[in-house]
N, C-alpha and C positions, 0 to 999 in steps of 0.2 A: 451676637451679645447685645441684648439691647442698650446696657447700663457700659459699656465698652469706657464711652469717654469718661464717665463718673469714676471707672476705676481706675484708668491712668492718673485723674487729677488727686483722686486718694494715695494711689500708691508715688506718683512724684512728692506729695505730702509727707509721707514716711520718709522720703529718701531724705527729702531735706532738713526733716526733723532729727534722721541719724549722723545728718552733717553738720548740722548745729550743735548737737550733742559733744561731737567729737570736738568743733572747734570751741565748744563753753569749756570742756574739762580738758582741752589739751592732748586726747588720746594721740600718743604716739608722736608728739611734738607737733603737730599740724599747724594750730597758733601760731609756732615758732617758725615756721615754715614762711609765712605770708605776713608783710609787715602790719595791715591792717586784721589778725584773726579777731580782737576783739567787734570788729565791725561787721565781719562775716558772719559772726557768730548772729549778732542781732538782725541783720538783712536776712540773713538764710532761716532762723527763729519765725520772720514775718511772713515771710512767703510761706513756710512751713505750715502755722497756723492757717494764711489765706486757702491753702491748696486744700488740706483736710478738711476745714468748712465746708467750702465750696463742694469736696467730692463725696460729703457726707453729706449735705443735701439735697443731692444732685441724685445720688443711692435711696435715700428716702422717699424723693418724691415718687410719688405715682399718680401718671396720669388718667382721667377719666375716660371712656369711651369716646365722648362727643370729643373731646382734645387729641386722642389719637385719631381719629377721622380729620380733624381739621390739620394736624400734621403734614398727612398724607397728602392733602388738596394737593390738585398740581399746581393750582395758582398759590400759593401757600410756599410750595418748594420753590418753584419759578423766583419768586419776590426774595426768599432767603437767599437763591445759591447769586443771585443779580447782586444782594447785598455783600456777601463775600467776597464776591469779584470787586465791587467797587473799592469795598475796605482793601482789600489784597494790593490794590492800585495804590493806594493812598498810601500802605505801609512801605512798598519800594520804593517811593518818593522820598517820603516822610526819614528811613532808616539811614539814607547815606547823607543827609542833609542835618540831622542830628547830631550824627558821630562827627562830619566836620564842625561844626558848630563848638562840640563839647572837645575838640581837638584843640582849637583855636584860643578857646576860652583856656587851656591849659586841664583840663578835668579829666583827661585820657591821653594815654600816648599814642605812639603814633600804629606802633603793635596792633594797640585797640580798636582803635580806628581800622586798621586792616583786618582783625579778626571779624568786627562785627557785618563788613562788607564780604568777607569769606564766607560769612554766617548767612547775609541776604544771598549771595548768588546758590548758597547751597539748597535753601527753599524756594529760591526761585527755578532751577534745575527739578527739583520735585514738584513744582507747580507743571511745569512743564512735561514732564512724565506723568502724571495728573490725567492732564489734558491728553495726550497719549492713546491711555489706556482707557479713558472713555468717548473719545472716536472709534477704537477697536470693538467696543461692545456694542455701539450704538449703528 
């Protein structure tokens, strides 16, 4: 599927919009279950709006033949892969530092810090799996 990232983005936006409606209208007492239910509705609503807009624009965009050729150029693919690797390396350093700073400033609990670090470990494990798969196919 050519537009898989766009479909995933749009699907997540719709899922966040449904969660926003659940928090906003207190469906099943979900807003009462969280101490910051109203803030969750606003935060999820903003994320939902951004994801839906980005997903729609990605689905609507039709690249020209020249753009398709340029995207598959080996040099451009290598540049994109290098940029993605550098961004991921930066991400793996910044996330624990930001989590620690937020914990020190009292903006997140220790459980939140541990959850963020666990998420990063899971993402890094997926990164290693993707590398192993790529090495098998090459």
